[in-house]
C-alpha positions as CSV (number, residue, x, y, z in Angstrom):
1,M,-0.2,0.0,0.2
2,S,1.1,3.5,-1.0
3,V,1.6,6.1,1.5
4,H,0.6,9.2,0.5
5,K,2.0,12.2,2.0
6,E,-1.0,14.7,2.9
7,I,-0.4,18.2,1.1
8,K,-0.6,20.8,3.7
9,K,-2.1,23.4,2.0
10,I,-1.3,26.8,2.9
11,T,-4.0,29.3,4.6
12,T,-4.1,32.5,5.8
13,H,-4.2,31.3,9.2
14,T,-0.4,29.4,7.8
15,L,0.8,33.0,7.0
16,Q,-0.3,34.8,9.9
17,E,1.6,31.7,12.3
18,M,4.5,32.4,9.6
19,K,4.8,35.7,10.5
20,R,4.8,35.0,14.0
21,A,7.3,32.7,13.9
22,G,9.8,34.8,11.8
23,E,9.3,32.7,8.7
24,K,9.3,34.8,5.7
25,I,6.8,34.2,2.7
26,A,7.4,34.0,-0.7
27,M,4.8,34.7,-3.3
28,L,5.0,35.0,-7.0
29,T,2.8,35.7,-9.9
30,A,0.8,33.1,-12.2
31,Y,-1.9,33.4,-14.8
32,D,-2.4,30.2,-16.3
33,Y,-2.1,26.1,-15.6
34,T,0.8,25.3,-17.2
35,M,2.9,27.8,-15.1
36,A,1.0,27.8,-11.7
37,K,1.6,23.8,-11.5
38,I,5.6,24.4,-11.9
39,I,5.4,27.4,-9.2
40,D,3.1,25.4,-7.2
41,S,5.3,22.3,-7.3
42,A,8.3,24.2,-6.6
43,G,6.7,25.2,-3.1
44,I,5.4,28.3,-3.1
45,D,3.4,29.8,-0.1
46,V,1.3,32.1,-1.8
47,I,0.4,32.7,-5.9
48,L,-1.2,35.9,-7.1
49,V,-3.1,36.4,-9.8
50,G,-2.3,39.4,-10.5
51,D,-4.3,42.2,-12.5
52,S,-0.2,42.4,-14.2
53,A,-1.8,39.8,-16.7
54,S,-3.3,43.2,-18.3
55,N,0.6,43.9,-18.9
56,V,2.5,40.4,-19.2
57,M,-0.4,38.1,-21.0
58,A,-2.5,40.9,-23.0
59,G,-0.1,43.7,-23.6
60,H,-1.8,46.4,-22.4
61,E,0.3,49.8,-21.5
62,T,-1.5,49.8,-17.5
63,T,-3.4,47.2,-15.6
64,L,-5.9,49.2,-16.4
65,P,-8.1,47.4,-19.1
66,I,-8.1,44.1,-18.1
67,T,-12.0,43.1,-17.0
68,L,-13.5,41.0,-14.2
69,D,-14.4,38.2,-16.9
70,Q,-10.6,37.9,-17.9
71,M,-9.7,37.7,-14.2
72,I,-11.4,35.0,-13.4
73,Y,-10.8,33.1,-16.5
74,H,-6.9,33.3,-15.3
75,A,-7.7,32.4,-11.6
76,G,-9.9,29.5,-13.1
77,S,-6.6,28.3,-15.0
78,V,-4.4,28.7,-11.6
79,V,-6.9,27.3,-9.4
80,R,-6.9,23.7,-11.3
81,A,-3.1,23.6,-11.2
82,V,-2.7,24.1,-7.7
83,N,-2.3,21.9,-4.6
84,R,-0.6,23.6,-1.9
85,A,-0.4,27.9,-2.2
86,L,-2.5,30.1,-1.5
87,V,-4.2,31.9,-4.3
88,V,-4.7,35.6,-4.1
89,V,-6.7,37.6,-7.1
90,D,-7.1,40.7,-7.6
91,L,-10.0,42.7,-8.1
92,P,-9.4,44.6,-11.2
93,F,-10.0,48.3,-11.8
94,G,-13.5,49.3,-11.6
95,S,-14.8,46.1,-10.0
96,Y,-15.4,47.9,-6.6
97,Q,-14.1,51.2,-6.4
98,A,-17.5,52.7,-7.2
99,N,-19.8,51.4,-4.3
100,S,-19.4,48.3,-1.5
101,K,-22.4,46.1,-3.3
102,E,-20.7,46.1,-6.7
103,A,-17.5,44.9,-4.7
104,L,-19.0,42.4,-3.1
105,N,-20.6,40.7,-5.9
106,S,-17.3,40.9,-7.8
107,A,-15.1,39.3,-5.0
108,I,-18.3,36.4,-4.8
109,R,-18.1,35.8,-8.6
110,I,-13.9,35.6,-8.4
111,M,-14.6,33.1,-5.5
112,K,-17.5,30.8,-7.2
113,E,-16.5,30.8,-10.7
114,S,-12.4,30.7,-10.4
115,G,-12.5,29.0,-6.9
116,A,-9.8,31.0,-5.6
117,H,-9.2,31.4,-1.7
118,S,-9.0,35.3,-1.5
119,V,-8.9,38.5,-3.1
120,K,-6.7,41.9,-3.2
121,L,-7.4,45.3,-3.6
122,E,-5.6,48.6,-3.7
123,G,-6.0,51.7,-1.6
124,G,-6.5,52.5,1.8
125,R,-9.4,54.2,3.8
126,E,-11.3,55.1,0.7
127,V,-11.9,51.7,0.2
128,K,-13.0,50.4,3.7
129,D,-16.7,49.8,3.1
130,S,-15.6,47.3,0.3
131,I,-13.5,45.7,2.3
132,E,-15.9,45.2,5.2
133,R,-18.5,44.6,2.9
134,I,-16.7,41.9,0.9
135,L,-15.4,40.2,4.8
136,T,-19.2,39.6,5.8
137,A,-19.7,37.0,2.8
138,G,-16.5,35.0,4.3
139,I,-14.2,36.5,1.9
140,P,-10.5,36.7,2.9
141,V,-8.9,40.5,1.3
142,M,-5.7,41.1,1.0
143,G,-4.8,45.2,1.4
144,H,-2.0,46.6,-0.9
145,L,-0.5,50.1,-0.5
146,G,2.5,52.2,-1.4
147,L,2.9,52.6,-5.5
148,T,-1.1,51.3,-6.8
149,P,-0.9,50.6,-10.3
150,Q,-4.8,50.9,-10.8
151,S,-4.2,54.8,-9.5
152,I,-1.3,55.4,-12.2
153,Y,-3.3,58.1,-13.6
154,K,-3.6,60.1,-10.4
155,F,0.3,59.6,-9.5
156,G,1.3,60.2,-13.5
157,T,4.6,58.0,-12.7
158,Y,5.4,54.7,-11.5
159,T,8.2,56.1,-9.0
160,V,8.0,55.4,-5.6
161,R,5.7,56.8,-3.1
162,A,5.8,57.7,0.3
163,K,9.2,59.3,0.5
164,E,8.1,62.0,2.0
165,S,7.4,62.0,5.8
166,M,3.2,63.3,5.6
167,E,2.8,60.7,2.5
168,A,4.8,58.0,5.0
169,E,2.7,58.6,8.1
170,Q,-0.6,58.6,6.2
171,L,0.6,55.0,4.3
172,L,1.5,53.7,8.1
173,E,-2.2,54.9,9.0
174,D,-3.6,53.4,6.4
175,A,-1.9,49.9,6.7
176,Q,-3.1,50.1,10.4
177,L,-6.5,51.1,9.7
178,L,-6.2,47.5,6.8
179,E,-5.6,45.9,9.6
180,Q,-8.6,46.9,11.8
181,Y,-11.3,46.0,8.5
182,G,-9.8,42.7,9.0
183,C,-7.3,42.1,6.2
184,F,-5.2,39.1,6.4
185,A,-2.0,40.3,4.4
186,L,-1.1,43.4,3.3
187,V,1.5,44.3,0.0
188,L,3.7,47.1,-0.4
189,E,4.7,48.4,-3.3
190,K,7.6,50.6,-3.9
191,I,8.3,52.5,-1.1
192,P,11.0,53.3,1.2
193,A,12.3,49.8,2.7
194,K,12.8,51.5,6.6
195,L,9.1,52.4,6.1
196,A,7.8,49.2,4.7
197,Q,9.9,47.8,7.8
198,R,8.2,50.4,10.2
199,V,5.3,49.1,8.8
200,A,5.7,45.4,9.3
201,E,7.0,45.5,13.3
202,K,3.7,47.8,13.5
203,L,1.1,45.2,12.0
204,H,0.0,41.8,13.1
205,I,-0.8,40.9,9.8
206,P,1.9,39.8,7.5
207,V,3.6,42.4,5.4
208,I,4.4,41.0,1.6
209,G,7.0,43.7,-0.2
210,I,7.7,44.6,-4.0
211,G,10.4,46.8,-3.8
212,A,10.0,47.4,-0.3
213,G,13.4,46.0,1.0
214,S,14.3,43.4,3.4
215,G,12.3,44.2,6.5
216,V,9.1,43.0,5.8
217,D,7.2,39.5,5.9
218,G,7.8,38.0,2.8
219,Q,8.3,39.3,-1.1
220,V,6.2,38.9,-4.0
221,L,7.9,39.4,-8.0
222,V,6.0,38.9,-11.2
223,S,7.0,35.5,-12.5
224,H,7.8,36.4,-16.2
225,D,9.9,39.2,-14.8
226,M,12.1,37.2,-12.3
227,L,12.5,34.2,-15.4
228,G,13.9,37.0,-17.6
229,M,10.7,36.3,-20.1
230,T,10.2,40.2,-20.4
231,H,13.4,42.0,-21.0
232,E,12.7,45.5,-21.2
233,F,11.3,46.3,-17.9
234,S,14.7,47.1,-15.5
235,P,13.3,48.4,-11.9
236,R,15.7,48.1,-9.5
237,F,13.8,45.7,-6.8
238,L,14.2,42.9,-10.1
239,R,16.1,40.2,-9.5
240,R,16.4,38.1,-12.8
241,Y,16.2,34.1,-11.7
242,A,16.8,33.0,-16.0
243,S,17.4,34.9,-18.8
244,L,14.1,32.6,-20.7
245,Y,13.9,35.6,-23.6
246,E,17.3,34.3,-24.7
247,T,16.3,30.7,-24.0
248,M,13.3,30.3,-25.9
249,G,14.2,32.7,-28.7
250,N,17.2,30.6,-29.2
251,S,15.0,27.3,-29.2
252,F,13.0,28.6,-31.6
253,K,15.3,29.8,-34.1
254,Q,16.8,26.6,-33.9
255,Y,13.6,24.6,-34.6
256,I,12.6,27.5,-37.5
257,N,16.4,26.7,-39.1
258,D,15.8,22.6,-38.7
259,V,12.3,22.9,-40.2
260,K,13.9,24.6,-42.9
261,S,17.1,22.4,-43.8
262,L,14.6,19.5,-43.4
263,S,16.7,18.1,-40.4
264,F,13.4,18.0,-38.5
265,P,11.4,15.5,-38.0
266,N,13.9,13.0,-39.0
267,E,13.5,9.0,-38.6
268,K,12.9,8.4,-35.8
269,E,10.5,11.6,-35.0
270,Q,8.2,10.2,-37.9
271,Y,5.5,7.3,-38.0
């Protein structure tokens, strides 16, 4: 009889225990079944089905154009691949800002139609009603402060946020409010490392950084960026763990060459 080792699923509770134990949380994005399967099998803690799919998968300039239906499609593809990781799905721009009832409906659709485990939304005190309404349905919410890409047109730039002390204090205040509202974790994007560390020390919930230094409880990167599949995007916080743009390009060139020179398929590759 084969002994099947039970895979311990990561839950929102697991992440809070990890923070308490001082164990860092590793999080990556995924938007499709094949990639999610590889990432989950590697042992990642959290998979974010990010609205960055708008850029990475659909080629839009910002995260704004992606729709709720498209996010549900990506999320469902990811969920079908995952055995262990906690799957968090971004509520896309326009699906929660207008009113809390719409926010709740959007979150319910994501959970029901994709099978995901939680949702993420951007903003501080201004999204209080939406967060509280979603939580009443028993749906876990992850917050997101600092550089909030859905507000890109308000900021007009993707530069570091909260460098000024007034903005820094407000961010700290917003982070504490998000914890009070009931968020289970928080993403801090592109803010000074010292400030991010202050936030992580103040909060009981896990704080995940992207371009927010090492003093937080975990890190997130866009998979396509850290694999070097994208090559025109090089922010300071990005570490490339592979150069797949070149590797894949070379493989495609080799294939084209083999087809044209009649070396593919060979005798063994046909019936």
